[in-house]
Backbone as CSV, one residue per row, in Angstrom:
resi,resn,N_x,N_y,N_z,CA_x,CA_y,CA_z,C_x,C_y,C_z
1,MET,55.325,-103.509,74.218,55.360,-103.423,75.675,56.270,-104.526,76.248
2,SER,56.717,-104.317,77.490,57.488,-105.357,78.152,56.540,-106.444,78.639
3,GLU,57.075,-107.466,79.355,56.259,-108.611,79.754,55.118,-108.201,80.687
4,THR,55.379,-107.276,81.623,54.315,-106.793,82.495,53.562,-105.695,81.773
5,ARG,52.275,-105.870,81.647,51.459,-104.933,80.877,51.600,-103.512,81.414
6,GLY,51.881,-102.597,80.518,51.988,-101.194,80.902,53.406,-100.722,81.121
7,MET,54.354,-101.646,81.323,55.750,-101.238,81.464,56.322,-100.915,80.084
8,LEU,57.230,-99.943,80.042,57.782,-99.467,78.777,59.297,-99.526,78.787
9,THR,59.874,-99.746,77.633,61.296,-99.512,77.432,61.453,-98.102,76.861
10,ALA,62.677,-97.602,76.871,62.927,-96.278,76.304,62.570,-96.249,74.822
11,ASP,62.862,-97.336,74.117,62.544,-97.386,72.681,61.029,-97.381,72.456
12,GLN,60.295,-98.096,73.295,58.837,-98.110,73.169,58.250,-96.729,73.448
13,LEU,58.809,-96.036,74.453,58.351,-94.680,74.728,58.616,-93.773,73.538
14,ALA,59.810,-93.889,72.949,60.155,-93.055,71.797,59.184,-93.288,70.644
15,GLN,58.808,-94.551,70.444,57.866,-94.872,69.373,56.502,-94.252,69.652
16,MET,56.054,-94.322,70.904,54.758,-93.767,71.266,54.754,-92.242,71.168
17,VAL,55.881,-91.629,71.480,55.993,-90.179,71.327,55.921,-89.804,69.854
18,GLN,56.611,-90.590,69.034,56.583,-90.330,67.587,55.166,-90.500,67.029
19,GLU,54.434,-91.478,67.555,53.066,-91.719,67.099,52.068,-90.764,67.754
20,GLU,52.553,-89.916,68.656,51.746,-88.920,69.357,50.664,-89.538,70.240
21,THR,50.972,-90.726,70.798,50.086,-91.314,71.795,50.547,-90.995,73.218
22,ILE,51.784,-90.503,73.370,52.309,-90.009,74.640,52.873,-88.620,74.397
23,ASP,52.456,-87.652,75.223,53.030,-86.311,75.089,53.574,-85.757,76.406
24,THR,53.384,-86.513,77.510,53.830,-86.047,78.821,54.469,-87.201,79.593
25,VAL,55.580,-86.911,80.276,56.216,-87.899,81.152,56.277,-87.321,82.564
26,LEU,55.682,-88.040,83.513,55.787,-87.666,84.920,57.135,-88.151,85.447
27,VAL,57.982,-87.234,85.887,59.293,-87.557,86.452,59.175,-87.315,87.952
28,VAL,59.111,-88.387,88.753,58.694,-88.279,90.147,59.676,-88.947,91.099
29,PHE,59.576,-88.556,92.366,60.286,-89.234,93.458,59.368,-89.200,94.674
30,THR,59.672,-90.004,95.685,58.856,-90.032,96.898,59.450,-89.123,97.959
31,ASP,58.576,-88.335,98.605,59.038,-87.507,99.716,58.983,-88.321,101.007
32,LEU,59.198,-87.648,102.143,59.268,-88.370,103.415,57.937,-88.979,103.820
33,TYR,56.846,-88.568,103.162,55.526,-89.081,103.496,55.031,-90.081,102.459
34,GLY,55.918,-90.487,101.548,55.549,-91.464,100.534,54.739,-90.893,99.391
35,ARG,54.686,-89.555,99.279,53.948,-88.910,98.193,54.865,-88.703,96.995
36,PHE,54.287,-88.755,95.816,55.056,-88.431,94.624,55.151,-86.920,94.461
37,LEU,56.367,-86.431,94.316,56.642,-85.062,93.915,57.461,-85.127,92.625
38,GLY,57.521,-84.048,91.886,58.324,-84.059,90.669,57.828,-83.067,89.651
39,LYS,58.025,-83.408,88.377,57.711,-82.499,87.284,56.994,-83.240,86.160
40,ARG,56.149,-82.495,85.451,55.590,-82.984,84.191,56.504,-82.487,83.069
41,ILE,57.094,-83.435,82.356,58.068,-83.104,81.322,57.460,-83.350,79.949
42,ASP,57.626,-82.398,79.051,57.235,-82.639,77.666,57.941,-83.896,77.165
43,ALA,57.215,-84.800,76.539,57.768,-86.118,76.193,58.968,-86.012,75.260
44,GLU,58.927,-85.112,74.310,60.069,-84.959,73.401,61.287,-84.431,74.142
45,PHE,61.071,-83.467,75.046,62.188,-82.956,75.844,62.726,-84.040,76.767
46,PHE,61.837,-84.889,77.290,62.297,-85.994,78.131,63.268,-86.881,77.358
47,LEU,62.900,-87.258,76.137,63.767,-88.130,75.336,65.064,-87.441,74.957
48,ASP,64.996,-86.149,74.674,66.181,-85.419,74.222,67.138,-85.082,75.356
49,SER,66.588,-84.853,76.562,67.428,-84.320,77.637,67.329,-85.104,78.944
50,VAL,66.134,-85.184,79.522,65.988,-85.746,80.867,66.369,-87.220,80.911
51,ALA,66.064,-87.955,79.843,66.419,-89.376,79.806,67.914,-89.584,79.921
52,LYS,68.697,-88.614,79.458,70.154,-88.740,79.473,70.788,-88.062,80.684
53,ARG,70.220,-86.925,81.094,70.868,-86.116,82.125,70.050,-85.947,83.395
54,GLY,68.853,-86.498,83.440,68.025,-86.341,84.625,67.432,-84.951,84.720
55,ALA,66.903,-84.643,85.901,66.310,-83.339,86.162,66.682,-82.922,87.579
56,HIS,66.234,-81.746,87.972,66.576,-81.221,89.296,65.322,-80.769,90.024
57,ALA,65.401,-80.781,91.342,64.336,-80.253,92.187,64.981,-79.688,93.448
58,CYS,64.266,-78.820,94.140,64.813,-78.162,95.326,64.901,-79.140,96.489
59,ASN,66.028,-79.095,97.204,66.229,-80.059,98.289,65.368,-79.782,99.518
60,TYR,64.677,-78.635,99.561,63.770,-78.412,100.687,62.642,-79.440,100.710
61,LEU,62.397,-80.102,99.566,61.281,-81.042,99.464,61.455,-82.252,100.374
62,LEU,62.679,-82.491,100.832,62.912,-83.571,101.795,62.991,-83.045,103.223
63,THR,62.563,-81.800,103.425,62.522,-81.221,104.779,61.189,-80.541,105.047
64,ALA,60.224,-80.693,104.158,58.951,-79.987,104.300,57.959,-80.817,105.106
65,ASP,56.957,-80.121,105.674,55.898,-80.831,106.375,54.790,-81.216,105.393
66,MET,53.686,-81.750,105.915,52.604,-82.216,105.053,51.957,-81.090,104.254
67,GLU,52.105,-79.856,104.736,51.533,-78.711,104.033,52.555,-78.045,103.111
68,MET,53.698,-78.708,102.886,54.746,-78.238,101.975,55.505,-77.021,102.503
69,GLU,55.469,-76.810,103.821,56.233,-75.728,104.433,57.582,-76.270,104.917
70,PRO,58.699,-75.577,104.614,60.013,-76.026,105.114,60.027,-76.052,106.647
71,VAL,60.624,-77.101,107.197,60.690,-77.279,108.645,62.126,-77.061,109.098
72,SER,62.306,-76.310,110.169,63.653,-76.068,110.688,64.182,-77.300,111.408
73,GLY,65.484,-77.363,111.571,66.098,-78.437,112.347,66.679,-79.570,111.537
74,TYR,66.484,-79.566,110.224,67.060,-80.603,109.388,68.518,-80.267,109.058
75,GLU,69.398,-81.243,109.190,70.796,-81.041,108.813,70.965,-81.079,107.302
76,PHE,70.117,-81.869,106.622,70.264,-82.057,105.178,70.104,-80.744,104.412
77,ALA,69.106,-79.969,104.758,68.861,-78.688,104.096,68.082,-77.795,105.052
78,ASN,68.451,-76.504,105.095,67.787,-75.574,106.006,68.014,-74.137,105.549
79,TRP,67.298,-73.205,106.183,67.415,-71.797,105.803,68.823,-71.270,106.047
80,GLN,69.486,-71.753,107.115,70.826,-71.244,107.439,71.837,-71.608,106.356
81,LYS,71.755,-72.840,105.879,72.661,-73.267,104.800,72.294,-72.623,103.472
82,GLY,71.022,-72.327,103.312,70.517,-71.944,102.009,70.120,-73.204,101.258
83,TYR,68.897,-73.204,100.728,68.429,-74.382,100.015,69.038,-74.437,98.616
84,GLY,69.265,-75.659,98.153,69.798,-75.870,96.811,68.987,-76.919,96.078
85,ASP,69.613,-77.572,95.119,68.944,-78.595,94.318,69.528,-79.970,94.589
86,PHE,68.743,-81.009,94.298,69.299,-82.342,94.141,68.966,-82.832,92.741
87,HIS,69.589,-83.950,92.391,69.514,-84.489,91.036,68.501,-85.631,91.016
88,MET,67.523,-85.548,90.129,66.534,-86.619,89.948,67.008,-87.500,88.799
89,VAL,67.352,-88.747,89.106,67.916,-89.668,88.117,66.875,-90.737,87.778
90,PRO,66.325,-90.734,86.570,65.285,-91.710,86.228,65.780,-93.155,86.331
91,ASP,64.977,-93.994,86.970,65.218,-95.434,87.013,64.366,-96.039,85.899
92,PHE,64.993,-96.390,84.788,64.232,-96.806,83.619,63.550,-98.149,83.792
93,SER,63.893,-98.876,84.850,63.146,-100.106,85.120,61.738,-99.793,85.610
94,THR,61.466,-98.529,85.974,60.141,-98.130,86.455,59.332,-97.410,85.380
95,LEU,59.860,-97.244,84.184,59.152,-96.514,83.137,57.873,-97.257,82.753
96,ARG,56.754,-96.541,82.744,55.470,-97.185,82.536,54.453,-96.162,82.037
97,LEU,53.326,-96.704,81.566,52.171,-95.853,81.305,51.559,-95.411,82.629
98,ALA,51.016,-94.199,82.646,50.154,-93.760,83.744,48.752,-93.741,83.165
99,ALA,48.113,-94.914,83.127,46.902,-95.121,82.330,45.717,-94.295,82.803
100,TRP,45.750,-93.817,84.061,44.624,-93.032,84.566,44.692,-91.578,84.081
101,LEU,45.789,-91.209,83.413,45.946,-89.870,82.867,46.088,-89.970,81.353
102,PRO,45.527,-89.058,80.590,45.613,-89.158,79.137,47.018,-88.900,78.612
103,ARG,47.470,-89.755,77.691,48.703,-89.549,76.913,49.919,-89.317,77.808
104,THR,49.985,-90.110,78.901,50.993,-89.848,79.935,51.755,-91.112,80.301
105,ALA,53.071,-90.953,80.467,53.935,-92.000,81.005,54.523,-91.504,82.324
106,MET,55.140,-92.422,83.058,55.724,-92.078,84.358,57.047,-92.810,84.528
107,VAL,58.007,-92.131,85.177,59.239,-92.805,85.583,59.581,-92.340,86.995
108,ILE,59.985,-93.271,87.857,60.367,-92.962,89.232,61.868,-92.743,89.285
109,CYS,62.274,-91.743,90.055,63.682,-91.347,90.093,64.336,-91.716,91.421
110,ASP,65.630,-91.986,91.355,66.483,-91.985,92.532,67.010,-90.566,92.719
111,ILE,67.294,-90.204,93.967,67.739,-88.851,94.289,69.232,-88.879,94.602
112,GLU,69.990,-88.051,93.885,71.439,-87.976,94.069,71.849,-86.552,94.428
113,ASP,72.984,-86.456,95.092,73.585,-85.159,95.388,73.897,-84.430,94.086
114,ASP,73.628,-83.145,94.056,73.774,-82.376,92.824,75.230,-82.249,92.377
115,MET,76.159,-82.348,93.321,77.570,-82.170,92.981,78.298,-83.513,92.909
116,ALA,78.197,-84.307,93.971,78.953,-85.565,94.028,78.256,-86.689,93.270
117,HIS,76.964,-86.546,93.000,76.166,-87.561,92.317,76.187,-88.905,93.042
118,SER,76.232,-88.816,94.381,76.053,-90.000,95.220,74.629,-89.983,95.754
119,PRO,74.085,-91.142,96.130,72.698,-91.168,96.616,72.494,-90.254,97.819
120,VAL,71.397,-89.523,97.834,71.018,-88.727,99.002,70.516,-89.692,100.067
121,ALA,71.256,-89.791,101.174,71.014,-90.851,102.155,69.639,-90.760,102.795
122,VAL,69.076,-89.549,102.916,67.803,-89.388,103.629,66.594,-89.549,102.708
123,ALA,66.795,-89.736,101.420,65.677,-89.961,100.508,65.101,-91.354,100.748
124,PRO,63.777,-91.503,100.800,63.182,-92.806,101.115,63.680,-93.946,100.228
125,ARG,63.809,-93.697,98.926,64.248,-94.786,98.031,65.703,-95.170,98.323
126,SER,66.520,-94.197,98.720,67.914,-94.492,99.091,67.960,-95.353,100.345
127,ILE,67.110,-95.017,101.325,67.070,-95.778,102.579,66.687,-97.226,102.297
128,LEU,65.663,-97.425,101.474,65.213,-98.781,101.173,66.286,-99.547,100.403
129,LYS,66.897,-98.906,99.419,67.913,-99.601,98.622,69.109,-100.015,99.477
130,LYS,69.440,-99.214,100.480,70.540,-99.584,101.380,70.199,-100.853,102.144
131,GLN,68.945,-100.965,102.603,68.529,-102.173,103.318,68.516,-103.392,102.394
132,VAL,68.105,-103.184,101.148,68.127,-104.273,100.169,69.563,-104.753,99.950
133,GLU,70.490,-103.809,99.870,71.895,-104.169,99.685,72.433,-104.943,100.885
134,LEU,72.033,-104.544,102.098,72.475,-105.268,103.293,71.935,-106.697,103.295
135,ALA,70.672,-106.870,102.909,70.110,-108.219,102.818,70.824,-109.027,101.740
136,SER,71.123,-108.366,100.622,71.811,-109.046,99.525,73.205,-109.511,99.940
137,SER,73.849,-108.740,100.817,75.184,-109.140,101.288,75.137,-110.438,102.087
138,LEU,73.940,-110.794,102.579,73.734,-112.069,103.274,73.065,-113.099,102.367
139,ASP,73.017,-112.773,101.067,72.437,-113.649,100.035,70.921,-113.779,100.157
140,TYR,70.264,-112.791,100.750,68.815,-112.796,100.846,68.205,-111.751,99.918
141,GLU,67.035,-112.069,99.391,66.229,-111.104,98.661,64.963,-110.850,99.477
142,MET,64.623,-109.589,99.652,63.420,-109.239,100.401,62.233,-109.193,99.460
143,MET,61.221,-109.979,99.754,59.968,-109.957,99.003,58.884,-109.348,99.887
144,VAL,58.103,-108.448,99.323,57.181,-107.650,100.128,55.833,-107.520,99.417
145,GLY,54.765,-107.529,100.196,53.447,-107.152,99.710,52.816,-106.207,100.708
146,SER,52.411,-105.011,100.267,51.711,-104.090,101.163,50.223,-104.153,100.868
147,GLU,49.422,-104.003,101.893,47.973,-104.181,101.788,47.294,-102.947,102.368
148,LEU,46.821,-102.072,101.502,46.309,-100.770,101.914,44.785,-100.760,102.071
149,GLU,44.322,-100.171,103.149,42.897,-99.924,103.358,42.647,-98.425,103.302
150,TYR,41.417,-98.040,102.914,41.131,-96.618,102.724,39.631,-96.388,102.831
151,TYR,39.260,-95.155,103.115,37.866,-94.736,103.142,37.555,-93.909,101.902
152,ILE,36.363,-94.095,101.356,35.890,-93.342,100.198,34.750,-92.431,100.649
153,PHE,34.830,-91.162,100.274,33.800,-90.194,100.624,33.169,-89.614,99.365
154,GLN,31.903,-89.284,99.456,31.219,-88.666,98.332,31.642,-87.211,98.144
155,ASP,32.221,-86.610,99.178,32.727,-85.247,99.058,33.936,-85.211,98.128
156,SER,34.057,-84.156,97.330,35.275,-83.941,96.553,36.393,-83.523,97.506
157,TYR,37.620,-83.535,97.045,38.728,-83.090,97.884,38.550,-81.621,98.271
158,ARG,38.139,-80.803,97.310,37.939,-79.390,97.625,36.781,-79.212,98.603
159,GLY,35.710,-79.961,98.372,34.583,-79.881,99.283,34.959,-80.330,100.684
160,ALA,35.765,-81.379,100.788,36.211,-81.857,102.102,37.046,-80.795,102.801
161,SER,37.903,-80.121,102.044,38.731,-79.054,102.612,37.864,-77.908,103.116
162,GLU,36.871,-77.534,102.334,35.996,-76.423,102.722,35.180,-76.765,103.969
163,LYS,34.946,-78.065,104.220,34.233,-78.502,105.423,35.180,-78.731,106.598
164,GLY,36.466,-78.403,106.393,37.432,-78.641,107.462,37.648,-80.110,107.739
165,TYR,37.370,-80.948,106.757,37.511,-82.408,106.859,36.644,-82.989,107.976
166,LYS,35.516,-82.335,108.250,34.585,-82.816,109.265,33.246,-83.161,108.614
167,ASP,32.558,-84.129,109.205,31.216,-84.512,108.752,31.201,-84.871,107.264
168,LEU,32.205,-85.611,106.830,32.250,-86.042,105.436,31.237,-87.163,105.213
169,ASP,30.784,-87.298,103.984,29.715,-88.234,103.642,30.322,-89.503,103.027
170,PRO,30.384,-90.608,103.778,30.969,-91.837,103.228,30.082,-92.440,102.155
171,VAL,30.685,-93.191,101.231,29.879,-93.799,100.174,29.012,-94.933,100.706
172,GLY,29.379,-95.512,101.832,28.594,-96.597,102.424,27.821,-96.120,103.631
173,TRP,26.773,-96.844,103.988,25.962,-96.461,105.150,25.755,-97.622,106.108
174,TYR,26.463,-98.737,105.899,26.442,-99.836,106.863,27.719,-100.641,106.657
175,ILE,27.997,-101.545,107.573,29.226,-102.346,107.509,29.261,-103.134,106.209
176,GLU,30.349,-103.034,105.478,30.408,-103.636,104.146,31.483,-104.706,104.006
177,ASP,31.969,-105.257,105.125,33.068,-106.211,105.060,32.734,-107.390,104.141
178,TYR,33.439,-107.490,103.041,33.242,-108.527,102.015,31.865,-108.433,101.339
179,HIS,31.138,-107.355,101.539,29.760,-107.249,101.082,29.739,-106.901,99.595
180,MET,29.249,-107.810,98.754,29.344,-107.635,97.307,28.413,-106.535,96.779
181,LEU,27.211,-106.398,97.367,26.294,-105.372,96.887,26.861,-103.979,97.142
182,GLN,27.346,-103.743,98.362,27.924,-102.430,98.643,29.180,-102.207,97.804
183,GLY,29.962,-103.267,97.604,31.133,-103.136,96.749,30.775,-102.703,95.340
184,THR,29.650,-103.197,94.831,29.193,-102.812,93.501,28.912,-101.314,93.438
185,ARG,28.381,-100.762,94.509,28.084,-99.325,94.547,29.351,-98.471,94.497
186,GLU,30.488,-99.074,94.768,31.750,-98.330,94.790,32.640,-98.658,93.589
187,GLU,32.084,-99.395,92.625,32.882,-99.826,91.476,33.280,-98.685,90.542
188,ASP,32.548,-97.560,90.580,32.979,-96.429,89.758,34.429,-96.081,90.038
189,LEU,34.801,-96.121,91.301,36.185,-95.817,91.686,37.056,-97.063,91.697
190,ASN,36.673,-98.071,92.482,37.547,-99.234,92.662,37.765,-99.997,91.361
191,GLY,36.715,-100.164,90.572,36.857,-100.861,89.302,37.763,-100.109,88.349
192,ALA,37.606,-98.772,88.311,38.464,-97.961,87.443,39.922,-98.081,87.864
193,VAL,40.182,-98.035,89.174,41.567,-98.105,89.650,42.182,-99.467,89.352
194,ARG,41.431,-100.545,89.542,41.966,-101.866,89.187,42.384,-101.898,87.715
195,LYS,41.544,-101.376,86.849,41.836,-101.361,85.415,43.057,-100.497,85.121
196,TYR,43.111,-99.309,85.702,44.222,-98.401,85.433,45.549,-98.985,85.919
197,LEU,45.542,-99.577,87.107,46.783,-100.147,87.634,47.275,-101.280,86.746
198,ARG,46.353,-102.151,86.338,46.733,-103.276,85.476,47.375,-102.779,84.183
199,LYS,46.902,-101.642,83.672,47.452,-101.078,82.435,48.693,-100.226,82.681
200,SER,49.085,-100.094,83.957,50.213,-99.235,84.311,51.348,-100.009,84.970
201,GLY,51.444,-101.304,84.673,52.554,-102.092,85.187,52.432,-102.488,86.637
202,VAL,51.205,-102.471,87.190,50.985,-102.869,88.584,49.970,-104.009,88.599
203,PRO,50.415,-105.265,88.649,49.482,-106.395,88.642,48.546,-106.364,89.848
204,VAL,47.259,-106.515,89.588,46.239,-106.403,90.635,45.742,-107.783,91.027
205,GLU,45.490,-107.993,92.308,44.877,-109.228,92.788,43.382,-109.058,93.003
206,SER,42.969,-108.124,93.852,41.551,-108.038,94.203,41.260,-106.729,94.916
207,SER,39.969,-106.443,95.069,39.523,-105.402,95.992,38.332,-105.951,96.755
208,LYS,38.060,-105.403,97.946,36.971,-105.901,98.791,36.559,-104.828,99.780
209,GLY,35.315,-104.943,100.245,34.848,-104.063,101.295,35.528,-104.380,102.617
210,GLU,35.664,-103.352,103.450,36.197,-103.515,104.798,35.105,-103.202,105.816
211,TRP,35.449,-103.129,107.081,34.447,-103.040,108.141,33.757,-101.681,108.181
212,GLY,34.511,-100.602,107.975,33.969,-99.268,108.171,33.012,-98.839,107.077
213,LEU,32.310,-97.730,107.302,31.371,-97.186,106.330,32.162,-96.536,105.191
214,GLY,32.058,-97.142,104.012,32.818,-96.639,102.880,34.273,-97.054,102.894
215,GLN,34.636,-98.056,103.694,36.026,-98.503,103.798,36.272,-99.674,102.855
216,HIS,37.388,-99.650,102.190,37.692,-100.654,101.187,39.182,-100.984,101.234
217,GLU,39.575,-102.015,100.521,41.002,-102.275,100.306,41.192,-102.795,98.889
218,LEU,42.366,-102.527,98.327,42.722,-103.010,96.996,44.126,-103.579,97.074
219,ASN,44.267,-104.837,96.656,45.545,-105.534,96.792,46.209,-105.752,95.444
220,VAL,47.507,-105.476,95.397,48.294,-105.717,94.189,49.319,-106.800,94.483
221,ARG,49.871,-107.358,93.431,50.782,-108.496,93.535,52.074,-108.124,94.267
222,TYR,52.546,-109.024,95.120,53.799,-108.784,95.836,54.979,-108.794,94.869
223,ALA,56.119,-108.261,95.318,57.306,-108.172,94.465,58.521,-107.980,95.362
224,ASP,59.685,-107.795,94.759,60.863,-107.442,95.545,60.602,-106.100,96.224
225,ALA,61.385,-105.785,97.249,61.062,-104.665,98.133,60.943,-103.334,97.392
226,VAL,61.892,-103.016,96.513,61.863,-101.720,95.829,60.686,-101.655,94.860
227,SER,60.470,-102.722,94.097,59.351,-102.738,93.151,58.016,-102.619,93.879
228,MET,57.897,-103.274,95.037,56.646,-103.201,95.780,56.428,-101.804,96.347
229,ALA,57.491,-101.163,96.828,57.355,-99.792,97.317,56.888,-98.877,96.193
230,ASP,57.424,-99.083,94.991,56.976,-98.302,93.835,55.496,-98.557,93.553
231,ARG,55.100,-99.825,93.554,53.689,-100.175,93.291,52.771,-99.550,94.331
232,HIS,53.204,-99.580,95.576,52.442,-99.015,96.685,52.161,-97.529,96.442
233,CYS,53.186,-96.789,96.070,53.031,-95.346,95.855,52.203,-95.063,94.603
234,ILE,52.374,-95.881,93.563,51.583,-95.705,92.339,50.112,-95.971,92.630
235,LEU,49.816,-97.012,93.426,48.424,-97.304,93.788,47.779,-96.084,94.442
236,LYS,48.461,-95.487,95.423,47.886,-94.348,96.133,47.700,-93.153,95.205
237,GLN,48.684,-92.900,94.345,48.571,-91.773,93.418,47.411,-91.978,92.452
238,CYS,47.332,-93.182,91.893,46.261,-93.512,90.958,44.899,-93.417,91.641
239,MET,44.784,-93.944,92.848,43.514,-93.926,93.569,43.064,-92.499,93.844
240,LYS,43.976,-91.657,94.336,43.606,-90.290,94.686,43.256,-89.472,93.447
241,GLU,44.025,-89.628,92.379,43.762,-88.833,91.183,42.492,-89.310,90.462
242,THR,42.221,-90.604,90.502,40.983,-91.107,89.915,39.779,-90.622,90.711
243,ALA,39.884,-90.645,92.041,38.809,-90.105,92.881,38.583,-88.632,92.568
244,ASP,39.650,-87.898,92.395,39.552,-86.478,92.072,38.785,-86.268,90.766
245,GLN,39.086,-87.109,89.783,38.399,-87.014,88.495,36.917,-87.317,88.623
246,LEU,36.546,-88.187,89.560,35.151,-88.592,89.744,34.397,-87.685,90.708
247,GLY,35.082,-86.695,91.275,34.420,-85.782,92.196,34.215,-86.329,93.585
248,CYS,34.935,-87.402,93.937,34.874,-87.936,95.292,36.268,-87.854,95.908
249,SER,36.481,-88.486,97.040,37.787,-88.417,97.692,38.045,-89.698,98.468
250,VAL,39.318,-89.961,98.723,39.724,-91.114,99.532,40.764,-90.660,100.542
251,THR,40.860,-91.391,101.639,41.944,-91.166,102.587,42.511,-92.512,103.029
252,PHE,43.828,-92.558,103.139,44.528,-93.738,103.635,44.968,-93.541,105.087
253,MET,44.454,-92.500,105.744,44.822,-92.227,107.134,44.582,-93.447,108.016
254,ALA,45.459,-93.634,108.986,45.311,-94.774,109.885,44.010,-94.692,110.690
255,LYS,43.595,-93.485,111.037,42.374,-93.313,111.828,41.766,-91.965,111.467
256,CYS,40.814,-91.974,110.553,40.236,-90.710,110.099,38.995,-90.327,110.893
257,SER,38.473,-91.250,111.701,37.275,-90.977,112.504,37.310,-91.811,113.770
258,ALA,37.017,-91.162,114.894,37.091,-91.863,116.177,36.074,-92.990,116.282
259,ASP,34.939,-92.873,115.572,33.883,-93.874,115.711,33.855,-94.880,114.566
260,GLN,34.918,-94.900,113.749,35.003,-95.871,112.674,36.294,-96.689,112.802
261,ALA,36.316,-97.823,112.143,37.504,-98.675,112.185,38.701,-97.953,111.579
262,GLY,39.881,-98.235,112.093,41.091,-97.684,111.503,41.426,-98.398,110.201
263,SER,42.250,-97.758,109.397,42.728,-98.362,108.154,44.175,-98.794,108.323
264,SER,44.444,-100.033,107.965,45.790,-100.585,108.139,46.600,-100.486,106.857
265,ASN,47.886,-100.582,107.029,48.801,-100.867,105.932,49.556,-102.120,106.350
266,HIS,48.965,-103.286,106.082,49.634,-104.545,106.420,50.850,-104.723,105.518
267,ILE,51.972,-105.086,106.124,53.192,-105.333,105.352,53.547,-106.808,105.480
268,HIS,53.497,-107.516,104.364,53.850,-108.933,104.310,55.276,-109.028,103.799
269,LEU,56.178,-109.516,104.640,57.607,-109.476,104.329,58.227,-110.852,104.526
270,SER,59.052,-111.269,103.568,59.774,-112.541,103.706,61.149,-112.418,103.076
271,LEU,62.056,-113.264,103.523,63.402,-113.339,102.963,63.507,-114.581,102.089
272,TRP,64.052,-114.402,100.905,64.189,-115.490,99.946,65.655,-115.732,99.625
273,LYS,65.965,-116.976,99.348,67.315,-117.344,98.925,67.187,-118.453,97.878
274,GLY,67.841,-118.272,96.751,67.785,-119.280,95.696,66.390,-119.501,95.155
275,GLY,65.574,-118.448,95.145,64.216,-118.567,94.616,63.231,-119.231,95.556
276,LYS,63.611,-119.461,96.818,62.722,-120.107,97.779,62.579,-119.261,99.032
277,ASN,61.403,-119.331,99.631,61.118,-118.613,100.861,61.907,-119.230,102.015
278,SER,62.792,-118.438,102.618,63.648,-118.949,103.692,62.920,-119.070,105.022
279,PHE,61.671,-118.619,105.109,60.920,-118.707,106.353,60.238,-120.063,106.522
280,GLN,60.099,-120.803,105.447,59.413,-122.087,105.536,60.282,-123.112,106.259
281,GLY,59.630,-123.967,106.994,60.341,-125.015,107.711,59.481,-126.252,107.841
282,LYS,60.056,-127.342,108.292,59.342,-128.607,108.420,59.145,-129.042,109.869
283,LYS,59.848,-128.341,110.793,59.739,-128.741,112.191,59.201,-127.583,113.029
284,PRO,58.406,-127.893,114.046,57.920,-126.842,114.939,59.080,-126.207,115.706
285,LEU,59.122,-124.883,115.687,60.058,-124.121,116.508,59.204,-123.206,117.377
286,GLY,58.983,-123.633,118.625,58.025,-122.906,119.441,56.617,-123.209,118.947
287,PRO,55.756,-122.198,118.844,54.349,-122.444,118.502,54.083,-122.617,117.010
288,VAL,55.072,-122.372,116.151,54.820,-122.459,114.707,55.854,-123.353,114.035
289,THR,55.457,-123.894,112.884,56.385,-124.651,112.059,57.085,-123.675,111.122
290,CYS,58.377,-123.517,111.277,59.109,-122.508,110.514,60.585,-122.854,110.525
291,SER,61.358,-122.068,109.769,62.803,-122.250,109.748,63.434,-121.450,110.886
292,SER,64.677,-121.755,111.170,65.392,-120.968,112.182,65.612,-119.543,111.697
293,VAL,65.688,-119.354,110.373,65.827,-118.002,109.827,64.628,-117.144,110.239
294,PHE,63.414,-117.722,110.109,62.230,-116.968,110.510,62.251,-116.688,112.003
295,ARG,62.666,-117.650,112.793,62.695,-117.482,114.243,63.586,-116.300,114.632
296,TRP,64.775,-116.231,114.033,65.685,-115.129,114.351,65.188,-113.813,113.751
297,PHE,64.584,-113.879,112.582,64.003,-112.688,111.961,62.932,-112.082,112.863
298,LEU,62.024,-112.926,113.350,60.943,-112.460,114.205,61.490,-111.926,115.525
299,GLY,62.501,-112.616,116.063,63.105,-112.150,117.309,63.745,-110.783,117.158
300,GLY,64.423,-110.570,116.041,65.034,-109.264,115.796,63.987,-108.176,115.645
301,TRP,62.909,-108.522,114.949,61.826,-107.552,114.756,61.234,-107.140,116.116
302,LEU,60.935,-108.122,116.964,60.360,-107.825,118.279,61.325,-106.999,119.127
303,THR,62.619,-107.285,118.999,63.617,-106.554,119.772,63.630,-105.070,119.427
304,HIS,63.464,-104.762,118.140,63.609,-103.374,117.692,62.284,-102.642,117.491
305,ILE,61.154,-103.303,117.818,59.851,-102.640,117.668,59.755,-101.318,118.448
306,PRO,60.255,-101.223,119.686,60.107,-99.941,120.398,60.682,-98.754,119.634
307,GLU,61.865,-98.921,119.026,62.472,-97.824,118.288,61.688,-97.481,117.013
308,PHE,61.037,-98.479,116.422,60.343,-98.261,115.145,58.853,-97.963,115.311
309,MET,58.350,-98.023,116.546,56.913,-97.888,116.723,56.388,-96.551,116.222
310,VAL,57.194,-95.514,116.291,56.744,-94.197,115.812,56.408,-94.247,114.333
311,PHE,57.129,-95.076,113.568,56.845,-95.202,112.130,55.593,-96.047,111.911
312,TYR,55.445,-97.119,112.667,54.272,-97.969,112.523,53.002,-97.212,112.885
313,ALA,53.111,-96.315,113.867,51.941,-95.589,114.354,51.621,-94.375,113.492
């Protein structure tokens, strides 16, 4: 294995395939909603073909709604143009075990144009990488930690659907913020996910109860922006699929019930240069002690919040 537990090199994957401990590779990308889409590839075929030439998927997947229905009005792909394919190019720095699934590995792909083989500009990973490149042009590295909160229900996903997602039964019955006893009652899911993530190349920090009934959060180690975005999506996939296996369900919705606390996705973001946090400072600038870099960073963020509020909300 590589230094981070659960990460794989191509040679390590080949060895595991030969030893028949891996037989499936998830070849995935993120859609506009941060969900993993893609294909399950036979591991031997992955090594023989997909590892060298990538795979393809229909470009409507970047124009669909939450119910997977194509939406009109997109310039990238639409019924008038006729839908085609894009190229899924594995990023081997993301190759890892998917420990919550038997005999399975995973690799995250960048999305390229099927003909020109240039990045598809509207793909989420392309958008993020462009911003990373812009920061790099100023000699900054973006370091990010996302902090996800979620509700756990005793209903299965199918059961929740059959109930119209109403009157779901939360695993908790009183406020559990930092409450260790209630947290213990939810360890079937949260404990399993912590273990699976640690074995899948996603370093875990902690989990804890939140304010709402059955509300929890699980925190993983911060990283550079692209790696953290990958970890964020893997956490959600692992959490949902593990819940599915246990016959329960989770939601990361910002507000799943009018009478319960909302769930946040806190984003901790800093700019680094030369291995040091550029936001730190020794003199007060306004109400906080910080660098001028942080002052201008915060000012820019506040300036552009109105345009970005639709994404935050």
